[in-house]
C-alpha positions as CSV (number, residue, x, y, z in Angstrom):
1,X,192.6,179.6,215.4
2,X,195.3,177.2,214.3
3,X,193.8,176.9,210.8
4,X,193.5,180.6,210.4
5,X,197.2,181.2,211.4
6,X,198.4,178.5,209.1
7,X,196.5,180.0,206.2
8,X,198.0,183.4,206.9
9,X,201.5,182.0,207.1
10,X,201.3,180.1,203.9
11,X,200.5,183.1,201.6
12,X,210.1,184.8,210.9
13,X,211.5,182.6,213.8
14,X,212.4,185.4,216.1
15,X,214.9,183.5,218.1
16,X,217.9,182.0,216.1
17,X,217.3,184.5,213.3
18,X,220.4,185.8,211.5
19,X,218.4,188.9,210.5
20,X,217.4,190.1,213.9
21,X,219.5,191.2,216.9
22,X,218.8,189.8,220.3
23,X,216.6,192.8,220.9
24,X,214.5,191.9,217.9
25,X,215.8,194.8,215.8
26,X,216.1,194.0,212.0
27,X,219.8,194.0,211.1
28,X,219.3,193.3,207.4
29,X,216.6,192.2,205.1
30,X,216.4,188.5,204.3
31,X,216.5,187.2,200.7
32,X,213.5,185.5,199.2
33,X,214.8,182.0,200.0
34,X,215.6,182.8,203.6
35,X,212.2,184.5,204.1
36,X,210.3,181.4,202.7
37,X,212.4,179.1,204.9
38,X,211.6,181.2,208.0
39,X,207.9,181.3,207.1
40,X,208.0,177.5,206.8
41,X,209.5,177.2,210.2
42,X,206.8,179.4,211.7
43,X,204.1,177.3,210.0
44,X,205.6,174.1,211.3
45,X,205.7,175.5,214.9
46,X,202.1,176.5,214.6
47,X,201.0,173.2,213.1
48,X,202.9,171.3,215.8
49,X,201.4,173.6,218.4
50,X,204.8,174.4,219.8
51,X,204.3,178.2,219.7
52,X,204.0,179.7,223.1
53,X,201.0,182.0,223.3
54,X,203.2,184.8,224.6
55,X,205.2,184.9,221.4
56,X,202.4,184.1,218.9
57,X,201.7,187.7,218.2
58,X,205.4,188.4,217.4
59,X,205.5,185.5,215.1
60,X,202.4,186.7,213.3
61,X,203.9,190.1,212.9
62,X,207.2,188.6,211.6
63,X,205.4,186.3,209.2
64,X,203.3,189.2,207.9
65,X,206.5,191.2,207.2
66,X,208.1,188.2,205.5
67,X,205.0,187.6,203.3
68,X,204.9,191.3,202.2
69,X,208.7,191.1,201.5
70,X,208.2,188.0,199.3
71,X,205.3,189.5,197.4
72,X,207.4,192.6,196.7
73,X,210.3,190.5,195.5
74,X,208.1,188.4,193.3
75,X,206.4,191.5,191.8
76,X,209.8,193.2,191.2
77,X,211.2,190.0,189.6
78,X,208.1,189.7,187.4
79,X,208.4,193.3,186.2
80,X,212.1,192.9,185.4
81,X,211.5,189.6,183.5
82,X,208.7,191.2,181.5
83,X,210.9,194.2,180.7
84,X,213.8,192.0,179.6
85,X,211.5,189.9,177.4
86,X,210.1,193.1,175.8
87,X,213.6,194.3,175.0
88,X,214.5,190.9,173.6
89,X,211.3,190.9,171.4
90,X,212.1,194.4,170.1
91,X,215.6,193.4,169.2
92,X,214.3,190.4,167.2
93,X,212.2,192.6,165.0
């Protein structure tokens, strides 16, 4: 199970998270860098086997959210860069 969880997390920490209230309610969306750092912390906890089984499901849910967020940010950035390059190329001609 450990290996499966690590694979999922590579592709947050619910306590001490500046984006969640004490009740676990999202207060704002983290940026890409913060999301990656949180995923890394979760992975480290799983690799070190310090995740309590009672919170593992919440960490998996949080990591899944963060992974989706990062993918969306990367896709948006890629689209914007391609759009800018296209405009630049059109201006050169």
